Steps between C-alpha positions, in 0.01 A plus 500: 500500500547759223566378148868603498560306819316197359709509182816532712406186695433301182841591359670462836384145568644388166832683542537394863493140383778574249719662766443206735595256225816695411614473861405136556595347162763732356661646811842351417525654154798739487408825326825698518846514655588773748845658538665699778463827311121463486474423871725783617364771269139494610386171339466680166377272224433204732162341436357443847143633498166412344341824375202497265418872472792627291838418353789734428663434164851651467434593137130590508434628851210412726224274370182469702366147454687488170390843370736795452412852613449612140269205429292572808470862392285365219335202669389617845170688540509881513253776580554641152684377189772766530545452875711269717410143605327471836709333774199293605545314172864430573412361844239273339761380250766430763250327728327280241742482207244620245411832346204674664189639339381857568236344727772327707679831544178679594428230760840546663471880498168483683618222731809694605296814557261305722792355699694827531389607848803537725446411868502803727777361720734509196437871461564548872832318467601729214390810687721398792805524271672831420426638155878513453520119512603360162195404292623140472527481879139613529389271217659186647367581846146543368517167315613313812231667710234360265605144586237505775249453215673199345244239401773246427654541844167438675424198278842347560461533875163328471666202331412541132611225258821593316330446162277794589779742595465671162136594568552730798830620351305615194259693724785670686673583171187653351443711813862608515526604134171691533624698801854581386419808287288639784782458752768629262295805406427572866875491574565731206239753611616506864869514412508747213165678467247646742419172672141489372372160391337455158241224476525245218264542205290192419496596130880487467721198445767391751793702360296810418360494853854499635577820308165651601557432871848656477332813361569464126183498294591505134446231237862524387624436855254211532664351192845557649400312816354212301821468302716534813304234691529258208871527431606476867263215589744207502852398403504120545565329831865568571494878548512613863138609547357190332741260669452655844122474466528136395758414767299642790184353354664156493494510881120533469519857618183682401499702174531830687823390669630347177431806288639733768825302488511552125450873547785522751720345231362733234606797712869419452729717282573203271131437433200736509691796639698527176254733323562757773875461455460582130326828575750603767789425262342696211444806718853479640620494140288804406652696789843438348433534127213749504206479263492829308688403183451348158461125454852437364665668798282327757565160340874559528466603864280199579759268346775661708292463816420134423868421449586680824238297690646176367861607569403554865397135525128576502222350289268692269160465671237336283751316279584131507302196610583167660318304227411721203744545213289747301314824565234426759161487321357679804732792422379492140134496607555817703697661220214433258252641751708818526523530121122473482409748773799716597598767249803649675637434847851584619552188713346261248721656230805431718386141558476452124847654452640264764356210300715611205809578706534242780486161319795572263712617795415191706565276198844654458598383847482140383385366837131595504267215406199726456561868412131567436244687715252325726153609610633740765683716246171650379230460765597789728526750215156405373337528841665834562366638172148452634579675828578195712845613609509345846777250425471309826146402403602337173587171670155485658346528153733223385384292797130543424566376147722210607214359708327383181776252420638388836156445652373310196799273543435463873155360418666242275763419764212400727312326219805283430564440871861605451708417809703720730793641306818391674818491285819360643808710570869429556792658681789684336723200580269278294528735200879517535517122502281473190717758321821331604627807688 
């Protein structure tokens, strides 16, 4: 048993006892009232999940195990003082609830490299698909096809004790996270490049290897990938990809099935697909307003186009959030990255102009709870600057990152022995009766 796994067990045994006691001794404690609006508008704001990896604060944004993105920029290990934190460190933090040392991060980098071999049958499954298949279709299919290797599934069939479910789940999770960049890069190369496969480099970290295998070998791009993997890694338990992973996992489906379910949710236009929508909308706008003009004129034309979009009953892609009531710190992290490395870029300049123009317009409507940009408002523009302009692949990159959070939580779901998730539901007649209609 490696030292991370041993530490996880020590913490898990203690916390499992707390969860068991909360259920047995305090199960009747009422924590909040629920109204019809919350039930019928997607259960927004209803506390109904136990999630240890992260928490979304409406005023401060995502906090990983209590730490903000800006705090982790300083606290997590990096390859160099001026670089970006390594995602291995964030995984360690979300899994164990403590800040890692550089040695912890180095251990995970090497461990994931050693586990990164993708079974040949997975490649054969991908090769059987047309290269025109959407990258997320290929990605989800590859993940499901790896379930034949599930250690948890074999152990469960053999009759393993439920207190040991976490053990084989951890092994599956480590294998899955290690393989994801290899699979994603393979899909990228076969779909958009010459189809040639680039082997991982044992001297590179997890995120840098992802960029390398896609065909981008530059320290600045490595830093971009490290930042991207960190800021997209988790968003508490109620978002679609996290909740879907947890829900399917609650049926004791193996981690491959559970994570694949999360990725199918991530592929939706209201979730991970949104960064593509931003880019399509910006380019549609450029076709109308043009881009060969001074800044004052283009700002006026952007404002006109934004107002036209709203008047047609459409949303401004990348703006608004179900929980946040401030600018998404993930947007800010990308903006700071661009200020540091990007001197002048047409699309990034437009994204920054939109940040000045859109919020005041949305505020003036009086009905928008959050007029500020979210993470999707910036991510596509930044990727495109570095030559990654295949928009349909953006969600796959998002998915690789999201594995860090949702799979850490899946380990804890099994550690706590959380039961099958099975909420109750009612008919429309029941709601009408409760409302007095």
